[in-house]
N, C-alpha and C positions, 0 to 999 in steps of 0.2 A: 208673215215675218220670211225674208227671201231666205234663200240658201247661205248666202254667204255669211249673213246675223245668225243663222243656228250654228254653223260653224264655230264660228268666234263664242257664243254662250258654251257651245260641249267643250269647245278650248279652256275655257276660266275654269269650269266647275272640275275638270281634270287635273287643271295646275293647282285649283282649290286642297281636291282632294289628295294631291303627292305633297303639298304644304305641309298637310296635319297628319299624313303618314309619316312624312319625316321629322316633325314637332312628336310624335308619340315615340318612335326611333328612339330620338335624342334623350327623351326623358328616360326612356328603357334602360339607354345605357349609362345613364348618371346614376340613376337607383342602384344598379345592379353593381357598379364601380364602389355606391357608398357601402353599399351592404359588405361587400368582400374587404375593401379599406377597414370598417369598426368588427369586422371578423379578425382579421389578421391584430388589429389593435389588442382585442380581449386578451390575445394569447400571446403578445409579444411584452406588453406592458409590465408585469413583473418577471418575467424571462421564465416561467415555469408554465405556459399555456399549451407549449408543443413537448413535453417532456412528462415521461411517467413518473406513477409515485413513489416508483423505485429510486428514481433519477433525483426526485425535490427530496427525500430522505438522506440522501448520499450527500448532496450539496449543503445541506441543512447542517450534516457532519462535519462537513471538513471545515465549516466556518468556525464551528465552536472548536478548532484542533488550534496549537498556537505550536511554537517552536518551546523544546523543552528548555528549563530553565535549571540554572544552578541552585541546590540547597538540597534538603532536605523534602523527602514526598511521603506520604504514605500509600503504598501500593494497595489494588483492588483485595489484595487478600489481607490486608492490615499488614506488612510488613513494611518496615522502615527503609527506603531509597536514598542514595545518595547518589546526586547528580552532579558532576563538574564536567567544564568544557576544557579544553586540554586545548593545547597546540595544533597548528595543522588541520584544524576544523574535526579533531578525535573529542569524543564524550566518553567519560568514565563512568560506568554504572556499577556502583557498589552496595549491594547488601548483606550483612552479617559477617563483615570481612571478607568476602570474596569480589572480586572486583573484574569487569571484563571491559576492555576496549571496545571503541564501534566509532568508525567515520561512515557513518549511514546517516541521514538526514531524518532524525528522532523528532516525533511532535508530540504533544502530551494533551488530554482534555480531561476536564473535571467529570466523573462522575459519582454523585452523591459523594460529596466531599473527600470522595479517593482518586487518586491520579491513574490513569491509563495512557499506558506507551505507545505508539503506535510508528509504525513508518511506511511507507510506500515504497511496494517493489517493482522490477522493471517490467513486469508484465503489467501492470497497474492495479494490484490488487493491494487493498491495506492490511497489513499484517501488525496482529498486537501482539507485545512481550508480554505473555502470560507466564512463562518461566523465569524466575528468578537466577541471576547468576551463581549463588549458592546451590541453588538446585543442580542447576544443570553440571557444574563440577563433579557434585556428589555422583552424576549418574556416568558421567564421563570415565572417573575412576574409579568404579565399580568395575565398567566394561574393561576397561584397560589393565586390571588388577593394581591400580597402583595407592598407595598411602595418603597422598596428598598432591598437590601442587604449589609451589614454591617459584614464585615470580622471579628470586634470586638465583635459582636453579636453572632457570632458562624455559619454564613452566609458563605458559603466559594463555588468556582466553578472549577469545574477541568474538564479538556480538556481529556478524555478515550475512549476505544473503548469499546463498550456494544453491545449484541449478539453474537451471535455464529456462525459458519460454513458461509453459503454464504448469512446470516442473517445479518454478525457483519459489524457496523459502527460504525463511528467517532462521538463523541458527546458532548456535554457539558452537566455535571451535577450539578446543584445546591443544595445544600443544607442545611437548615435552620430548624428552629424551630417559628413557629405564633402561635398566643392566639386563643383560641376556648372555646367555651361552649360547656357541655357536658352538652343533656336533656334540654340547654335552662337555667341552674342552674348554673353548678360548671364549674370553671373556670379552664383551663388544656393548657399546654405547649405542643404543637403538631408537631413531626419530621412530614417534608415535604419534597419534592426533588422532581424535573424535569428533563428530559431532553431536549436536543435538537439538532437537525441534526446539526452539522458542515458543511454539504454541502449546504442543502437545506433550513436549518432555521426552519425546522418544527419540533411541540412535538413529541417526541418518545416517551416517556414515564411519566406519573406521579403515584407518591408512596406517602400512605398516610398509617397512622396505622389502623389494623383493624377494630377500635371503630369509626372512622373516621364519618361514616353514621350516629351517634347519635350525632354527633357534629355539630354545627352551626360555620362556618367561616366567620366574616364579614370583609367586605374589610377595609384595611388601610386607614388612613385619610391622 
């Protein structure tokens, strides 16, 4: 065999080897792409593959919530709750004759045949209404040393979000006027308000006019 034929055979062998390498490379790329696609498919098929357990639980809870419905509901504490939708997206929550107006987006869900009321705060946290208006009213009246809250006399209770950022919380705010004596001599009507945490029942804030330190506030009889 001459030199020319030998070179031709070597070139042919090299060509065949290159073809096999290229073929193996293409097959390998195909297999890798297939495995990656399968892995992504199992993670995205039900929308939970890349979520942690807490996120899955939260998603399930969100699906169980619905907008509050008019009518009488039984709260988790066994109390009768009257819910009535008003104009301007307002909702009235009434328990034992004490009502609170709310402009928040309230939701409800059933928990063992009881109704749980919640709302999502601006910081993304879901706040549950554990304290009812009648209990919040008693706490606020006691703190303000008042006997009762009469709507016809200018007293009102609102369920609202108070605070900002991570300090945001759901609270009842009672606003009313009370009699006071400035310097023990002059009678004056004092605008006062108290906020009660709707989850814990604790006093969040008490607000009075700047001159309140000059006035006495006798307890109502």
